[in-house]
C-alpha positions, 0 to 999 in steps of 0.5 A: 489472482486471488493468492497473487493479491493477496501476497502484494498485500503482505510484502507491502506491509513487511517494514524492511526497516525493522530489520535495523532492529538486529543491527544491535544484536550481538553473540556471544560465545559462553564462558568456558565454565559454563561448556565444562558443566555442561560437558558431561549431558552428551545432548548438550548443544553448545548453546550461544549467548544473545546480547541486545544493544541500541541500534544506535548505541546506549543502555537497555533501558533508552531502547526500550523507551525508543522501541516503546515511542516507536510502537506508541507512533505506528511502527506495527502493523497493525499500529500503521492503520489504527495509530498512523503517524501523520507527519502534515495534515493535508496530505491525506486530503491532497492525496484523495483529490489527487486519488478520487478526483484527477486519476478518474477523470484522467480515466474516463479522459484516457477512454473518451479519445479510445471511444471506450466506456468502462462498465463502471462509467454509467450515466445514473441522471435520466436522459431527459436532464439539462446536463450535457454528457460529461456531468452526467457521468459525474456521479460514477465517476466520482463513485469510482474515485472514492474507490480509488482514493479508500485503496491508495490511502490505505496503501499510504498507510501501510506503508508509512507514506504519510511520515516526513521522510516519505516527502522529504528531500530523499528522493529515493525513500519517496519513491519507495514507499510511493511504489509499496503504497501503490503496490498495496492499493493495486493488490486491494483493487484485484481483490474487488475486482475478484469480488465485483465479478463473483457478485456479478456472474455469483461465482468464481468465473474462469477463462475459456468457460464461454466467448462472453466470460472471457470478452468480461474478463478481458474487460475487467483486466483491461480498465484494472490495468488501466486504474493502476497506470493512471493513478500510478502516474498522478501519485508519483508526480503529487508525490515527487512535486511535494517533495521538491517543495519540502523546506525542511 
């Protein structure tokens, strides 16, 4: 599970658009004079020259300037987190509210219908409080929601989901960015679930050790699947709606 989640995080960090830089690479054969000059060397490998042109045309200086702007705009892996490009300053807050409040409340509602209580849903207020049961569970819901929101925001940064292309009129790009960000967030949730189990038992546990551990692992898997599916549904709905009202 840990290895799988690490692979998910790594794949989500790979930007397919980064390969567009190779569209301007042209392979040029060496001149006959240089080939003849090396012909006496039996270890010569017939090297070729590489000419790099701008992906959109233009000289090398202009392309270098564009590359510098892209790096400054958070196009590098580390730059996506340290220097992200956010074209809508209100979008991260809206995403945090959807992922951190709406999604976990929906999870609690679904669990209530199924008469199942997640392991993280623990009443923190005293039972003598005049508040009803729903409000007593609200702090635990917000705490779990903060975890979900943090994972999604990191996933959104990794997939560059705060750039204007991620909420523009091209719904294929919108869907791709949401899925990439959701996959990154899912990988983080898997890692955090593994860490929680390690803290709970003080060691790495596996299925088949005991009926109690098997039951605990099944509950962890069910809660993880529920969190991912509910949050994915809400984020897809929200991002598609946000793209539909984009005017520019």
